ZADO-1210 file (C-alpha; in nm, 4 decimals, padded with zeros to 6 digits):
<atoms>
<atom x="02.2611" y="-03.3531" z="-03.6379" code="MET" pos="1"/>
<atom x="02.0056" y="-03.4174" z="-03.3615" code="ASN" pos="2"/>
<atom x="01.7889" y="-03.1419" z="-03.2119" code="SER" pos="3"/>
<atom x="01.9891" y="-03.1290" z="-02.8853" code="SER" pos="4"/>
<atom x="02.3172" y="-03.0688" z="-03.0694" code="ALA" pos="5"/>
<atom x="02.1517" y="-02.8070" z="-03.2885" code="GLU" pos="6"/>
<atom x="02.0249" y="-02.6297" z="-02.9776" code="SER" pos="7"/>
<atom x="02.3709" y="-02.6243" z="-02.8164" code="LEU" pos="8"/>
<atom x="02.5281" y="-02.4990" z="-03.1388" code="GLN" pos="9"/>
<atom x="02.2643" y="-02.2248" z="-03.1610" code="SER" pos="10"/>
<atom x="02.3276" y="-02.1081" z="-02.8038" code="VAL" pos="11"/>
<atom x="02.7053" y="-02.1120" z="-02.8630" code="ALA" pos="12"/>
<atom x="02.6562" y="-01.9008" z="-03.1724" code="SER" pos="13"/>
<atom x="02.4497" y="-01.6490" z="-02.9804" code="LEU" pos="14"/>
<atom x="02.7118" y="-01.6277" z="-02.7045" code="GLU" pos="15"/>
<atom x="02.9852" y="-01.5541" z="-02.9595" code="LYS" pos="16"/>
<atom x="02.7737" y="-01.2668" z="-03.0903" code="ARG" pos="17"/>
<atom x="02.7317" y="-01.1278" z="-02.7371" code="GLY" pos="18"/>
<atom x="02.3606" y="-01.2118" z="-02.7148" code="ILE" pos="19"/>
<atom x="02.2179" y="-01.3030" z="-02.3721" code="GLU" pos="20"/>
<atom x="02.1376" y="-01.6747" z="-02.3514" code="THR" pos="21"/>
<atom x="02.0090" y="-01.7084" z="-01.9974" code="ARG" pos="22"/>
<atom x="01.6477" y="-01.6719" z="-02.1126" code="HIS" pos="23"/>
<atom x="01.6672" y="-01.9937" z="-02.3140" code="PHE" pos="24"/>
<atom x="01.5241" y="-02.2313" z="-02.0536" code="SER" pos="25"/>
<atom x="01.2577" y="-02.4955" z="-02.0933" code="ASN" pos="26"/>
<atom x="01.1387" y="-02.4359" z="-01.7374" code="ASP" pos="27"/>
<atom x="00.8892" y="-02.1488" z="-01.6994" code="PRO" pos="28"/>
<atom x="01.0074" y="-01.8640" z="-01.4777" code="LEU" pos="29"/>
<atom x="00.7098" y="-01.9176" z="-01.2450" code="LEU" pos="30"/>
<atom x="00.8149" y="-02.2800" z="-01.1966" code="PHE" pos="31"/>
<atom x="01.1757" y="-02.1872" z="-01.1161" code="ARG" pos="32"/>
<atom x="01.0550" y="-01.9307" z="-00.8620" code="ILE" pos="33"/>
<atom x="00.8179" y="-02.1877" z="-00.7118" code="ASP" pos="34"/>
<atom x="01.0964" y="-02.4443" z="-00.6649" code="LEU" pos="35"/>
<atom x="01.3391" y="-02.1976" z="-00.5050" code="ALA" pos="36"/>
<atom x="01.0693" y="-02.0439" z="-00.2847" code="THR" pos="37"/>
<atom x="00.9490" y="-02.3802" z="-00.1565" code="PHE" pos="38"/>
<atom x="01.3060" y="-02.4923" z="-00.0785" code="ASP" pos="39"/>
<atom x="01.3560" y="-02.1744" z="00.1232" code="PHE" pos="40"/>
<atom x="01.0188" y="-02.2125" z="00.2980" code="TYR" pos="41"/>
<atom x="01.0660" y="-02.5754" z="00.4069" code="LYS" pos="42"/>
<atom x="01.3947" y="-02.4883" z="00.5787" code="ASN" pos="43"/>
<atom x="01.2358" y="-02.2244" z="00.8031" code="LEU" pos="44"/>
<atom x="01.2227" y="-02.3426" z="01.1612" code="SER" pos="45"/>
<atom x="00.9465" y="-02.1397" z="01.3301" code="THR" pos="46"/>
<atom x="00.5726" y="-02.1294" z="01.2747" code="THR" pos="47"/>
<atom x="00.5756" y="-01.7495" z="01.2648" code="ASN" pos="48"/>
<atom x="00.8462" y="-01.7414" z="00.9968" code="ASP" pos="49"/>
<atom x="00.6462" y="-01.9858" z="00.7858" code="LYS" pos="50"/>
<atom x="00.3327" y="-01.7741" z="00.8329" code="ARG" pos="51"/>
<atom x="00.5168" y="-01.4642" z="00.7148" code="LEU" pos="52"/>
<atom x="00.6807" y="-01.6510" z="00.4267" code="MET" pos="53"/>
<atom x="00.3366" y="-01.7635" z="00.3087" code="ALA" pos="54"/>
<atom x="00.2545" y="-01.3928" z="00.2716" code="LEU" pos="55"/>
<atom x="00.5851" y="-01.3154" z="00.1015" code="ILE" pos="56"/>
<atom x="00.5382" y="-01.5934" z="-00.1535" code="SER" pos="57"/>
<atom x="00.2355" y="-01.4075" z="-00.2877" code="ARG" pos="58"/>
<atom x="00.4826" y="-01.1488" z="-00.4129" code="THR" pos="59"/>
<atom x="00.5945" y="-01.3995" z="-00.6746" code="ALA" pos="60"/>
<atom x="00.2467" y="-01.5412" z="-00.7374" code="ASN" pos="61"/>
<atom x="00.3357" y="-01.8767" z="-00.5862" code="VAL" pos="62"/>
<atom x="00.1753" y="-02.0573" z="-00.2957" code="ASN" pos="63"/>
<atom x="00.3974" y="-02.2543" z="-00.0612" code="VAL" pos="64"/>
<atom x="00.1067" y="-02.4547" z="00.0794" code="THR" pos="65"/>
<atom x="-00.1039" y="-02.5131" z="-00.2338" code="THR" pos="66"/>
<atom x="00.1251" y="-02.5534" z="-00.5321" code="ARG" pos="67"/>
<atom x="00.0167" y="-02.5744" z="-00.8956" code="LEU" pos="68"/>
<atom x="00.1662" y="-02.9197" z="-00.9369" code="ALA" pos="69"/>
<atom x="00.1088" y="-03.2153" z="-00.7052" code="SER" pos="70"/>
<atom x="00.3830" y="-03.3786" z="-00.4979" code="LYS" pos="71"/>
<atom x="00.3782" y="-03.6785" z="-00.7299" code="ARG" pos="72"/>
<atom x="00.4140" y="-03.4596" z="-01.0392" code="GLU" pos="73"/>
<atom x="00.7042" y="-03.2681" z="-00.8870" code="LEU" pos="74"/>
<atom x="00.8746" y="-03.5881" z="-00.7694" code="LYS" pos="75"/>
<atom x="00.8870" y="-03.7306" z="-01.1215" code="HIS" pos="76"/>
<atom x="00.9615" y="-03.4036" z="-01.3000" code="TYR" pos="77"/>
<atom x="01.2334" y="-03.4542" z="-01.5639" code="LYS" pos="78"/>
<atom x="01.2740" y="-03.8220" z="-01.4674" code="GLU" pos="79"/>
<atom x="01.3354" y="-04.0688" z="-01.7470" code="ALA" pos="80"/>
<atom x="01.0132" y="-04.2336" z="-01.8541" code="GLY" pos="81"/>
<atom x="00.8006" y="-03.9488" z="-01.7195" code="HIS" pos="82"/>
<atom x="00.8185" y="-03.7160" z="-02.0189" code="GLU" pos="83"/>
<atom x="00.4393" y="-03.6715" z="-02.0228" code="GLU" pos="84"/>
<atom x="00.4432" y="-03.5694" z="-01.6574" code="ASN" pos="85"/>
<atom x="00.7235" y="-03.3174" z="-01.7240" code="THR" pos="86"/>
<atom x="00.5296" y="-03.1675" z="-02.0127" code="ARG" pos="87"/>
<atom x="00.2099" y="-03.1358" z="-01.8040" code="ASN" pos="88"/>
<atom x="00.3918" y="-02.9576" z="-01.5195" code="VAL" pos="89"/>
<atom x="00.5429" y="-02.7078" z="-01.7637" code="ARG" pos="90"/>
<atom x="00.2036" y="-02.6455" z="-01.9225" code="ILE" pos="91"/>
<atom x="00.0439" y="-02.5734" z="-01.5836" code="LYS" pos="92"/>
<atom x="00.3070" y="-02.3196" z="-01.4839" code="TYR" pos="93"/>
<atom x="00.3392" y="-02.1623" z="-01.8268" code="ARG" pos="94"/>
<atom x="-00.0371" y="-02.1134" z="-01.8564" code="THR" pos="95"/>
<atom x="-00.0504" y="-01.9493" z="-01.5144" code="ARG" pos="96"/>
<atom x="00.2506" y="-01.7337" z="-01.6011" code="GLU" pos="97"/>
<atom x="00.0892" y="-01.6148" z="-01.9248" code="GLU" pos="98"/>
<atom x="-00.2276" y="-01.5172" z="-01.7381" code="ASN" pos="99"/>
<atom x="-00.0225" y="-01.3199" z="-01.4848" code="LEU" pos="100"/>
<atom x="00.1693" y="-01.1452" z="-01.7614" code="LEU" pos="101"/>
<atom x="-00.1576" y="-01.0354" z="-01.9184" code="GLN" pos="102"/>
<atom x="-00.2738" y="-00.8881" z="-01.5871" code="SER" pos="103"/>
<atom x="00.0542" y="-00.6995" z="-01.5447" code="GLY" pos="104"/>
<atom x="00.1231" y="-00.8502" z="-01.2027" code="THR" pos="105"/>
<atom x="00.4103" y="-01.0859" z="-01.2911" code="PHE" pos="106"/>
<atom x="00.6917" y="-00.8566" z="-01.1881" code="ASP" pos="107"/>
<atom x="00.8963" y="-00.9074" z="-00.8688" code="PRO" pos="108"/>
<atom x="00.9349" y="-00.5351" z="-00.7991" code="VAL" pos="109"/>
<atom x="00.5630" y="-00.4741" z="-00.8448" code="TRP" pos="110"/>
<atom x="00.4869" y="-00.7814" z="-00.6349" code="GLY" pos="111"/>
<atom x="00.7001" y="-00.6609" z="-00.3464" code="LEU" pos="112"/>
<atom x="00.5278" y="-00.3219" z="-00.3539" code="LYS" pos="113"/>
<atom x="00.1929" y="-00.5019" z="-00.3493" code="TRP" pos="114"/>
<atom x="00.3055" y="-00.7178" z="-00.0567" code="LEU" pos="115"/>
<atom x="00.4220" y="-00.4178" z="00.1481" code="LEU" pos="116"/>
<atom x="00.1013" y="-00.2249" z="00.0897" code="SER" pos="117"/>
<atom x="-00.2233" y="-00.4081" z="00.0113" code="SER" pos="118"/>
<atom x="-00.1297" y="-00.7523" z="00.1499" code="VAL" pos="119"/>
<atom x="00.0267" y="-00.6249" z="00.4718" code="VAL" pos="120"/>
<atom x="-00.2180" y="-00.3400" z="00.5403" code="LEU" pos="121"/>
<atom x="-00.5488" y="-00.4813" z="00.4146" code="VAL" pos="122"/>
<atom x="-00.5531" y="-00.8519" z="00.3279" code="ASP" pos="123"/>
<atom x="-00.3479" y="-00.9851" z="00.6184" code="SER" pos="124"/>
<atom x="-00.2774" y="-00.7004" z="00.8613" code="PRO" pos="125"/>
<atom x="00.0418" y="-00.7408" z="01.0603" code="LEU" pos="126"/>
<atom x="00.0480" y="-00.6242" z="01.4185" code="PHE" pos="127"/>
<atom x="00.3472" y="-00.4606" z="01.5783" code="GLY" pos="128"/>
<atom x="00.6971" y="-00.3618" z="01.4842" code="THR" pos="129"/>
<atom x="00.8361" y="-00.7132" z="01.5267" code="ALA" pos="130"/>
<atom x="00.6180" y="-00.8676" z="01.2537" code="ASP" pos="131"/>
<atom x="00.6967" y="-00.5946" z="01.0005" code="ILE" pos="132"/>
<atom x="01.0689" y="-00.6078" z="01.0762" code="THR" pos="133"/>
<atom x="01.0797" y="-00.9873" z="01.0494" code="ARG" pos="134"/>
<atom x="00.8774" y="-00.9845" z="00.7268" code="LEU" pos="135"/>
<atom x="01.1331" y="-00.7523" z="00.5658" code="CYS" pos="136"/>
<atom x="01.4218" y="-00.9649" z="00.6965" code="GLU" pos="137"/>
<atom x="01.2691" y="-01.2825" z="00.5513" code="LEU" pos="138"/>
<atom x="01.1965" y="-01.1113" z="00.2190" code="ALA" pos="139"/>
<atom x="01.5611" y="-01.0010" z="00.1998" code="THR" pos="140"/>
<atom x="01.6787" y="-01.3586" z="00.2683" code="MET" pos="141"/>
<atom x="01.4296" y="-01.4953" z="00.0151" code="TRP" pos="142"/>
<atom x="01.5554" y="-01.2651" z="-00.2617" code="ILE" pos="143"/>
<atom x="01.9044" y="-01.3924" z="-00.1856" code="GLY" pos="144"/>
<atom x="01.7801" y="-01.7518" z="-00.2055" code="ALA" pos="145"/>
<atom x="01.6235" y="-01.6905" z="-00.5485" code="LEU" pos="146"/>
<atom x="01.9476" y="-01.5338" z="-00.6681" code="THR" pos="147"/>
<atom x="02.1513" y="-01.8287" z="-00.5367" code="ASP" pos="148"/>
<atom x="01.9110" y="-02.0660" z="-00.7139" code="ALA" pos="149"/>
<atom x="01.9924" y="-01.9003" z="-01.0451" code="GLY" pos="150"/>
<atom x="01.6624" y="-01.7193" z="-01.0987" code="VAL" pos="151"/>
<atom x="01.8396" y="-01.4438" z="-01.2904" code="HIS" pos="152"/>
<atom x="01.5227" y="-01.2474" z="-01.3609" code="GLU" pos="153"/>
<atom x="01.5112" y="-01.1766" z="-00.9871" code="VAL" pos="154"/>
<atom x="01.8852" y="-01.1205" z="-00.9421" code="SER" pos="155"/>
<atom x="01.8789" y="-00.8676" z="-01.2266" code="ASP" pos="156"/>
<atom x="01.6410" y="-00.6487" z="-01.0250" code="SER" pos="157"/>
<atom x="01.7834" y="-00.7315" z="-00.6798" code="ALA" pos="158"/>
<atom x="01.9033" y="-00.3770" z="-00.6067" code="ASN" pos="159"/>
<atom x="01.5607" y="-00.2338" z="-00.6824" code="GLU" pos="160"/>
<atom x="01.3964" y="-00.5019" z="-00.4704" code="LEU" pos="161"/>
<atom x="01.6225" y="-00.4235" z="-00.1747" code="TYR" pos="162"/>
<atom x="01.5417" y="-00.0514" z="-00.2126" code="ASP" pos="163"/>
<atom x="01.1689" y="-00.1266" z="-00.1976" code="VAL" pos="164"/>
<atom x="01.2231" y="-00.3355" z="00.1154" code="LEU" pos="165"/>
<atom x="01.4208" y="-00.0615" z="00.2876" code="GLU" pos="166"/>
<atom x="01.1571" y="00.1994" z="00.2028" code="THR" pos="167"/>
<atom x="00.8808" y="-00.0353" z="00.3130" code="GLY" pos="168"/>
<atom x="01.0495" y="-00.1099" z="00.6438" code="ARG" pos="169"/>
<atom x="01.0599" y="00.2645" z="00.7205" code="SER" pos="170"/>
<atom x="00.7255" y="00.3765" z="00.5786" code="GLU" pos="171"/>
<atom x="00.5066" y="00.0962" z="00.7118" code="LEU" pos="172"/>
<atom x="00.5802" y="00.2021" z="01.0703" code="MET" pos="173"/>
<atom x="00.4807" y="00.5596" z="00.9886" code="CYS" pos="174"/>
<atom x="00.1694" y="00.4523" z="00.7952" code="VAL" pos="175"/>
<atom x="00.0439" y="00.2542" z="01.0928" code="ARG" pos="176"/>
<atom x="00.1080" y="00.5416" z="01.3360" code="ALA" pos="177"/>
<atom x="-00.0376" y="00.8057" z="01.1043" code="LEU" pos="178"/>
<atom x="-00.3513" y="00.6056" z="01.0380" code="GLY" pos="179"/>
<atom x="-00.4172" y="00.5934" z="01.4116" code="GLY" pos="180"/>
<atom x="-00.3635" y="00.9678" z="01.4642" code="ASN" pos="181"/>
<atom x="-00.5478" y="01.1200" z="01.1680" code="LEU" pos="182"/>
<atom x="-00.7317" y="01.3482" z="01.1219" code="PRO" pos="183"/>
<atom x="-00.5784" y="01.5118" z="01.4294" code="GLY" pos="184"/>
<atom x="-00.7290" y="01.7481" z="01.6864" code="ARG" pos="185"/>
<atom x="-00.7450" y="02.0574" z="01.4623" code="PHE" pos="186"/>
<atom x="-00.9200" y="01.8807" z="01.1728" code="ASN" pos="187"/>
<atom x="-01.1567" y="01.7115" z="01.4167" code="THR" pos="188"/>
<atom x="-01.2464" y="02.0522" z="01.5603" code="ALA" pos="189"/>
<atom x="-01.3122" y="02.1902" z="01.2105" code="CYS" pos="190"/>
<atom x="-01.5287" y="01.8895" z="01.1326" code="SER" pos="191"/>
<atom x="-01.7359" y="01.9448" z="01.4485" code="LEU" pos="192"/>
<atom x="-01.7788" y="02.3177" z="01.3890" code="LEU" pos="193"/>
<atom x="-01.8066" y="02.3595" z="01.0124" code="PHE" pos="194"/>
<atom x="-02.0369" y="02.0864" z="00.8848" code="GLY" pos="195"/>
<atom x="-01.8070" y="01.7869" z="00.8646" code="GLY" pos="196"/>
<atom x="-01.8848" y="01.4250" z="00.9388" code="ASP" pos="197"/>
<atom x="-01.8105" y="01.4734" z="01.3091" code="PHE" pos="198"/>
<atom x="-02.0786" y="01.7445" z="01.3270" code="LYS" pos="199"/>
<atom x="-02.3327" y="01.5177" z="01.1594" code="ARG" pos="200"/>
<atom x="-02.2354" y="01.2261" z="01.3822" code="LEU" pos="201"/>
<atom x="-02.1968" y="01.3910" z="01.7217" code="TYR" pos="202"/>
<atom x="-02.3983" y="01.7164" z="01.7007" code="VAL" pos="203"/>
<atom x="-02.6812" y="01.6938" z="01.4490" code="ASP" pos="204"/>
<atom x="-02.7842" y="01.3455" z="01.5570" code="SER" pos="205"/>
<atom x="-02.8472" y="01.4802" z="01.9095" code="TYR" pos="206"/>
<atom x="-03.0441" y="01.7891" z="01.8009" code="ALA" pos="207"/>
<atom x="-03.4221" y="01.7929" z="01.7463" code="PRO" pos="208"/>
<atom x="-03.5248" y="01.7219" z="01.3891" code="ARG" pos="209"/>
<atom x="-03.6891" y="02.0623" z="01.3486" code="TRP" pos="210"/>
<atom x="-03.3633" y="02.2309" z="01.4523" code="ALA" pos="211"/>
<atom x="-03.1430" y="02.0426" z="01.2074" code="THR" pos="212"/>
<atom x="-03.3982" y="02.0997" z="00.9307" code="ALA" pos="213"/>
<atom x="-03.3679" y="02.4770" z="00.9746" code="LEU" pos="214"/>
<atom x="-02.9906" y="02.4827" z="01.0176" code="GLN" pos="215"/>
<atom x="-02.7613" y="02.4656" z="00.7095" code="PRO" pos="216"/>
<atom x="-02.5256" y="02.1679" z="00.7244" code="MET" pos="217"/>
<atom x="-02.2296" y="02.4026" z="00.6737" code="SER" pos="218"/>
<atom x="-02.3078" y="02.6299" z="00.9684" code="SER" pos="219"/>
<atom x="-02.0932" y="02.6435" z="01.2800" code="CYS" pos="220"/>
<atom x="-02.2090" y="02.4306" z="01.5702" code="ALA" pos="221"/>
<atom x="-02.3667" y="02.6378" z="01.8480" code="ASP" pos="222"/>
<atom x="-02.2256" y="02.6505" z="02.2010" code="ASP" pos="223"/>
<atom x="-02.5561" y="02.5203" z="02.3335" code="GLN" pos="224"/>
<atom x="-02.5766" y="02.2337" z="02.0822" code="ALA" pos="225"/>
<atom x="-02.6216" y="01.8877" z="02.2217" code="GLY" pos="226"/>
<atom x="-02.3247" y="01.6627" z="02.1603" code="ILE" pos="227"/>
<atom x="-02.2665" y="01.2917" z="02.2047" code="GLY" pos="228"/>
<atom x="-02.0921" y="01.1848" z="02.5235" code="THR" pos="229"/>
<atom x="-01.8313" y="00.9939" z="02.3187" code="ASN" pos="230"/>
<atom x="-01.7470" y="01.2906" z="02.0950" code="ALA" pos="231"/>
<atom x="-01.3698" y="01.3459" z="02.0599" code="PRO" pos="232"/>
<atom x="-01.4052" y="01.7145" z="02.1588" code="LEU" pos="233"/>
<atom x="-01.6666" y="01.9364" z="02.3191" code="SER" pos="234"/>
<atom x="-01.7921" y="02.2383" z="02.1239" code="ILE" pos="235"/>
<atom x="-01.6008" y="02.4664" z="02.3592" code="ALA" pos="236"/>
<atom x="-01.2797" y="02.2674" z="02.3098" code="GLU" pos="237"/>
<atom x="-01.3286" y="02.2693" z="01.9332" code="ALA" pos="238"/>
<atom x="-01.3708" y="02.6484" z="01.9305" code="ARG" pos="239"/>
<atom x="-01.0593" y="02.6915" z="02.1384" code="GLU" pos="240"/>
<atom x="-00.8687" y="02.4606" z="01.9017" code="CYS" pos="241"/>
<atom x="-00.9461" y="02.6695" z="01.5899" code="VAL" pos="242"/>
<atom x="-00.9134" y="03.0082" z="01.7636" code="ALA" pos="243"/>
<atom x="-00.7002" y="03.2566" z="01.5664" code="ASN" pos="244"/>
<atom x="-00.6800" y="03.0086" z="01.2779" code="VAL" pos="245"/>
<atom x="-01.0337" y="02.9811" z="01.1349" code="VAL" pos="246"/>
<atom x="-01.3024" y="03.2476" z="01.1995" code="PRO" pos="247"/>
<atom x="-01.6082" y="03.0954" z="01.3664" code="LEU" pos="248"/>
<atom x="-01.8442" y="03.2480" z="01.1061" code="ASP" pos="249"/>
<atom x="-01.6696" y="03.0517" z="00.8308" code="THR" pos="250"/>
<atom x="-01.8894" y="02.8293" z="00.6172" code="LYS" pos="251"/>
<atom x="-01.8210" y="02.5092" z="00.4258" code="CYS" pos="252"/>
<atom x="-01.8508" y="02.5530" z="00.0489" code="LEU" pos="253"/>
<atom x="-01.8138" y="02.1945" z="-00.0712" code="ASN" pos="254"/>
<atom x="-01.6682" y="01.8557" z="00.0119" code="CYS" pos="255"/>
<atom x="-01.5844" y="01.5238" z="-00.1483" code="GLY" pos="256"/>
<atom x="-01.3922" y="01.2003" z="-00.1029" code="SER" pos="257"/>
<atom x="-01.0431" y="01.2074" z="-00.2540" code="TYR" pos="258"/>
<atom x="-00.7041" y="01.0444" z="-00.2588" code="ASP" pos="259"/>
<atom x="-00.4655" y="01.3124" z="-00.1311" code="LEU" pos="260"/>
<atom x="-00.0934" y="01.2768" z="-00.1962" code="ARG" pos="261"/>
<atom x="00.1512" y="01.4466" z="00.0398" code="VAL" pos="262"/>
<atom x="00.3806" y="01.6799" z="-00.1562" code="LYS" pos="263"/>
<atom x="00.5545" y="01.8865" z="00.1079" code="GLU" pos="264"/>
<atom x="00.5707" y="01.8890" z="00.4871" code="ILE" pos="265"/>
<atom x="00.6432" y="02.2277" z="00.6409" code="GLY" pos="266"/>
<atom x="00.7244" y="02.3283" z="00.9958" code="SER" pos="267"/>
<atom x="00.5290" y="02.5122" z="01.2619" code="SER" pos="268"/>
<atom x="00.5958" y="02.8843" z="01.2336" code="SER" pos="269"/>
<atom x="00.3238" y="03.0518" z="01.4405" code="ASP" pos="270"/>
<atom x="00.1577" y="03.0434" z="01.7819" code="ASP" pos="271"/>
<atom x="-00.0930" y="02.7789" z="01.6728" code="SER" pos="272"/>
<atom x="00.1771" y="02.5130" z="01.6665" code="GLY" pos="273"/>
<atom x="00.0172" y="02.3637" z="01.3528" code="LEU" pos="274"/>
<atom x="00.2286" y="02.2216" z="01.0712" code="VAL" pos="275"/>
<atom x="00.1320" y="02.3132" z="00.7108" code="PRO" pos="276"/>
<atom x="00.1261" y="02.0124" z="00.4799" code="VAL" pos="277"/>
<atom x="00.0804" y="02.0556" z="00.1048" code="LYS" pos="278"/>
<atom x="-00.1231" y="01.7871" z="-00.0704" code="VAL" pos="279"/>
<atom x="-00.2591" y="01.7274" z="-00.4195" code="CYS" pos="280"/>
<atom x="-00.5566" y="01.5290" z="-00.5385" code="VAL" pos="281"/>
<atom x="-00.4165" y="01.2014" z="-00.6728" code="PHE" pos="282"/>
<atom x="-00.5644" y="01.0123" z="-00.9688" code="ASN" pos="283"/>
<atom x="-00.4864" y="00.6491" z="-00.8946" code="ARG" pos="284"/>
<atom x="-00.5958" y="00.5263" z="-01.2369" code="GLN" pos="285"/>
<atom x="-00.3343" y="00.7470" z="-01.4031" code="LEU" pos="286"/>
<atom x="-00.0964" y="00.7360" z="-01.1039" code="MET" pos="287"/>
<atom x="-00.0460" y="01.1117" z="-01.1172" code="GLN" pos="288"/>
<atom x="-00.1371" y="01.4289" z="-00.9289" code="GLU" pos="289"/>
<atom x="-00.4116" y="01.6589" z="-01.0491" code="GLU" pos="290"/>
<atom x="-00.4762" y="02.0294" z="-00.9951" code="GLY" pos="291"/>
<atom x="-00.2942" y="02.2705" z="-00.7696" code="GLN" pos="292"/>
<atom x="-00.1536" y="02.1892" z="-00.4293" code="ALA" pos="293"/>
<atom x="-00.3588" y="02.2885" z="-00.1270" code="LEU" pos="294"/>
<atom x="-00.2569" y="02.3243" z="00.2361" code="THR" pos="295"/>
<atom x="-00.3842" y="02.1255" z="00.5316" code="LEU" pos="296"/>
<atom x="-00.2902" y="02.1884" z="00.8950" code="LEU" pos="297"/>
<atom x="-00.1907" y="01.9225" z="01.1483" code="PHE" pos="298"/>
<atom x="-00.0443" y="01.9027" z="01.4948" code="GLU" pos="299"/>
<atom x="00.3279" y="01.8256" z="01.5118" code="GLN" pos="300"/>
<atom x="00.2476" y="01.4889" z="01.6708" code="SER" pos="301"/>
<atom x="00.0519" y="01.3955" z="01.3564" code="VAL" pos="302"/>
<atom x="00.2778" y="01.5520" z="01.0938" code="ALA" pos="303"/>
<atom x="00.5879" y="01.3794" z="01.2318" code="MET" pos="304"/>
<atom x="00.4674" y="01.0461" z="01.0872" code="ASP" pos="305"/>
<atom x="00.3913" y="01.1842" z="00.7403" code="MET" pos="306"/>
<atom x="00.6236" y="01.1236" z="00.4480" code="ARG" pos="307"/>
<atom x="00.6286" y="01.2826" z="00.1046" code="VAL" pos="308"/>
<atom x="00.4426" y="01.0510" z="-00.1319" code="GLY" pos="309"/>
<atom x="00.1976" y="00.9105" z="00.1226" code="PHE" pos="310"/>
<atom x="-00.1590" y="00.8918" z="-00.0111" code="VAL" pos="311"/>
<atom x="-00.4441" y="00.9612" z="00.2310" code="ILE" pos="312"/>
<atom x="-00.7990" y="00.8531" z="00.1495" code="GLU" pos="313"/>
<atom x="-01.0235" y="01.1107" z="00.3158" code="ALA" pos="314"/>
<atom x="-01.3146" y="01.3515" z="00.2834" code="THR" pos="315"/>
<atom x="-01.1820" y="01.6956" z="00.1900" code="LEU" pos="316"/>
<atom x="-01.3707" y="02.0155" z="00.2794" code="TYR" pos="317"/>
<atom x="-01.3234" y="02.3658" z="00.1377" code="LYS" pos="318"/>
<atom x="-01.4219" y="02.6648" z="00.3537" code="LEU" pos="319"/>
<atom x="-01.5314" y="03.0037" z="00.2238" code="ASP" pos="320"/>
<atom x="-01.2123" y="03.1653" z="00.3559" code="ASN" pos="321"/>
<atom x="-01.0004" y="02.9410" z="00.1309" code="GLY" pos="322"/>
<atom x="-00.8872" y="02.6984" z="00.3998" code="GLN" pos="323"/>
<atom x="-00.9327" y="02.3211" z="00.3884" code="HIS" pos="324"/>
<atom x="-00.9697" y="02.0398" z="00.6390" code="PHE" pos="325"/>
<atom x="-01.0222" y="01.6635" z="00.6260" code="ILE" pos="326"/>
<atom x="-01.2081" y="01.3945" z="00.8159" code="ASP" pos="327"/>
<atom x="-01.3373" y="01.0389" z="00.7598" code="SER" pos="328"/>
<atom x="-00.9957" y="00.8881" z="00.6904" code="ILE" pos="329"/>
<atom x="-01.0423" y="00.5455" z="00.5314" code="THR" pos="330"/>
<atom x="-00.6823" y="00.4536" z="00.4485" code="MET" pos="331"/>
<atom x="-00.3236" y="00.5734" z="00.4431" code="VAL" pos="332"/>
<atom x="-00.1001" y="00.4248" z="00.1718" code="TRP" pos="333"/>
<atom x="00.2827" y="00.4252" z="00.1554" code="PRO" pos="334"/>
<atom x="00.4503" y="00.6131" z="-00.1293" code="SER" pos="335"/>
<atom x="00.5224" y="00.3005" z="-00.3358" code="TYR" pos="336"/>
<atom x="00.1719" y="00.1430" z="-00.3233" code="ALA" pos="337"/>
<atom x="00.0495" y="00.0355" z="-00.6734" code="PRO" pos="338"/>
<atom x="-00.2806" y="00.2198" z="-00.6378" code="LEU" pos="339"/>
<atom x="-00.3640" y="00.1899" z="-01.0079" code="ASP" pos="340"/>
<atom x="-00.4093" y="-00.1845" z="-00.9617" code="TYR" pos="341"/>
<atom x="-00.6042" y="-00.1332" z="-00.6388" code="LEU" pos="342"/>
<atom x="-00.8535" y="00.0749" z="-00.8362" code="GLU" pos="343"/>
<atom x="-00.9019" y="-00.2113" z="-01.0825" code="VAL" pos="344"/>
<atom x="-00.8892" y="-00.4819" z="-00.8152" code="PHE" pos="345"/>
</atoms>
């Protein structure tokens, strides 16, 4: 019996025993994804769709413009008399696939989360609602194309992939808006008055050196303090903003840069109009929260764009009356962002 017949008999035997046989393919998964993705890409009609699809293809670790195999190699793949070429193509894709598996990034669900966080927000920022909406539409169509092409590893996780896309479509809009509004007027006022980065930037830098040398960094900014003309608030406005919320003789005890994960978003219940938001310090290496929840205060216009699970990179300050505030926001991440890999990356 030749090897081909033996192989067919083996597969038939497995099927009779109820064992899945779809994984028995000579073509590497990465290669099958590459073929289906490129077929989908070349049928797109607009330059913008092709630009967005080039981003989406990174989800599956393939490149629609610079492929692992050359056009000539792909043309003669599996053709009679080109067995050596076929073997070389498989080796290229299998080697790349093995490297990706070792890094833990060869997973379509993980890849989509990476696309809708790091790629979209940092590597290749998209501008406007239209781009984000179209990106999600194309990604949905692409998943369908992979399923139709028989890439069962993708079709098996299609429901989870569609869930990630739906969440991403919603959260990305909020992330963009929230990033532009943070830290909000109240936290800015606290930063100006109680030794935050805004005080150092807009108040202390305009005071004489001898005055800043004598004044503790955590002390409240004086009414007569000089302040930069481009400061977001005047000292008087800042004091009015924190009135009846934080005593003006409050001092800053400590501060540090943290990832803060949103746990609960309350509602305004007093005259201040501020919304209490509970956050926890988030350990991105372990992908888990640490310590007890603490409360931050934000205007309704800021809190309305927050979602449970968002992670905010910021400087966190603790005051001697037990309250906290933030400033120096460096990033806002959606709830599904694979931040453990970002730490390594």
